[in-house]
C-alpha positions as MATLAB code, in Angstrom:
seq = 'MTTNLAVFLNLLFIIGRILAIVLALIIGFNIWKQLKAIATELKKANGTMATPEADEKN';
ca = [
      28.036  -20.041  -21.491;
      27.766  -18.915  -17.959;
      31.187  -17.191  -17.976;
      30.127  -15.074  -21.140;
      26.952  -14.203  -19.470;
      28.960  -13.119  -16.317;
      31.349  -11.033  -18.455;
      28.139   -9.432  -20.348;
      26.704   -8.488  -17.182;
      29.962   -7.052  -15.730;
      30.200   -4.964  -18.897;
      26.686   -3.584  -18.584;
      27.297   -2.841  -14.927;
      30.522   -0.964  -15.721;
      28.757    1.127  -18.391;
      25.810    1.762  -16.348;
      28.187    3.058  -13.520;
      29.956    5.285  -16.066;
      26.702    6.632  -17.364;
      25.637    7.364  -13.876;
      28.990    9.290  -13.188;
      28.618   11.391  -16.359;
      24.912   12.198  -15.489;
      25.840   13.318  -11.892;
      28.549   15.581  -13.448;
      26.007   17.064  -15.965;
      23.480   17.662  -13.166;
      26.143   19.068  -10.686;
      27.480   21.615  -13.439;
      23.859   22.842  -14.186;
      23.281   23.319  -10.374;
      26.724   25.145  -10.465;
      25.682   27.418  -13.273;
      22.285   28.182  -11.835;
      23.772   29.087   -8.282;
      26.308   31.406  -10.099;
      23.303   32.998  -11.831;
      21.612   33.508   -8.602;
      24.667   34.760   -6.839;
      25.050   37.442   -9.720;
      21.353   38.510   -9.475;
      21.949   39.053   -5.706;
      25.182   40.954   -6.399;
      23.061   43.174   -8.821;
      20.437   43.638   -6.333;
      23.145   44.580   -3.739;
      22.383   41.971   -1.444;
      18.557   42.315   -1.177;
      16.230   39.686   -1.879;
      15.414   38.890   -5.546;
      12.098   39.557   -7.015;
       9.960   36.894   -8.311;
      10.224   38.242  -11.649;
      13.856   37.888  -11.485;
      13.488   34.139  -10.631;
      11.007   33.664  -13.565;
      13.848   34.777  -15.997;
      16.118   31.882  -14.887;
];
């Protein structure tokens, strides 16, 4: 019985690690998209500081 419990806990641990990696990738991708959008806004503004209105649109 203890062996089955250990295998079950190991599977839960592995599934948890996989979920953590997937979540980290999703969050990283969203941050990358936001940074690209900010860079595009800065290019449109010719390098000047972005206005607060532009930040609210994002």
